[in-house]
N, C-alpha and C positions, 0 to 999 in steps of 0.2 A: 798124675795126681788129680784127684777129683776135687770138686769144690767142698765136698763134705770133709775131706781130710784136713782142710784148713783149720777146722775147729779142733781136731786132734792135736795139730802142731801148736796152735795158739794156746790150747788148754794145757799142754805140757809146759809151755813157757810160763803161763800164769802160775802153775804149781811150783815151778822152780823159783820164780821171783818171790812167791809167798814164803818159801823156805828161806830164801836169802834175806828178806825183810825180818822174819822172825829171828834169825841168827844175829843179824845186826842189832836188833832191839835188845836181845839178850846180852850182847856185848856191852851196849851202852848202859843197860841197867846195872851191870856189875863193874863199870869202869872205876868207881870210887870205893869199892869194897877193899878192906884191908885184912892182912893176916900177919901173924908173927913169924911165919916161915913160908917157904915157897912150896912146901909139900901139899898143903891144902888150899892153895890159892887158885882163884878162877883164872883160866887161860882163855884168851880170845879164840873164837871158833869161826871157821869159814867153810861154806859149802863148796863142794867140788862138782862141777858139771861135766857132762859128756854128751856127745850127740847120740840121739836115738835113731839107729838105722833101721829101715824097714826090713823085717825078717823075710827070708826066702825070696830075695830079690837080687838080680844082678846089678841093679842100679844102686850105686853107693850113696845116692843123695840122702841127706839126713831128713828124718821125718819127725823132728822135734828135739827135745832136750830132756835129759833125766839127771837126777841128783845121785851121784855115785856115793856120796857120804859127806860127813862133816868132820873136818880135821881141826885139831887144836894148833894154834900158832906156836912156833918154836922160839919166838923172840923172848929175850930175857925179861923178867919181871922188873918193875920199877921199885927202887928202894929209897925211902925217905926217912930222914932223921926226925923223929917225933917222940921224944922220951915221955911226954905227958899222956900219950895215947895208951889206953889200957891194953891194946893189942901189941904194944911194942915188945921186942925181944930184949934179951939181957943187955945188948949194946945200945938200945934205944931206937932201933930201926923198925919200921913197919914196911911190909911188902905190899905193893899194889899190882893189879893185873896189867898185862902187857897190851892193854886196849888203847888205841890212839883214837880219841873221840873225833878228831877232824877227819881221819880216814873213814871212820864209821859213818859220819854224816854224809860224806861224798858217796859212799857205797849205798846208803839209804836213798839218796836222791836218784842215783843211777837205777836202782832196783824199782823205785816208784815210777820213774819215767818208762822203763821197759815194760812194767805191768800195764801202764796206761796205753802204750803203743800196741800191745797185744789185745787189749780190750777193743781198741779201734779197729784192729784187723778183723776181729770177730764181728763187730758191728758192720763193717764194710762187706764182709762175706754174706752176712744175713740180708743186707740190703740188695746185694746182687742176686741172691736166690729169690727174694720177693719180686724183684723186677723181672726175673726170668719167668716166674709163675704168671705175672701179669701180661706177658706177651701173648699167651694163649687166650686171653679174654677178648 
């Protein structure tokens, strides 16, 4: 692996963590939305990651990460009794998304720290390259 491929690996991780942060923020933005039925209710979404393996190589070492897709959570929706709510169904219940705000905050902190770590990796690689160039002077 060359020093230049460090930027590709860290760049793929930055892209993955950006998608993770966007998905988490979307979940948190919709955490308190309500509906009168579960059919048109927001469902929590989570990205699925997979290792990106270098093509045409016998070396199975991973060369980054890629986002396979974003899946909706299969957890049941929350149901609250709120007969005064205009979105309440005939029984007086409103349905709320299956978003756990505490889990989403933990996921956001984890994604943010991972993003920061990959930025530091890129900065370190850049500094190493600059020092390598300075050797010849």
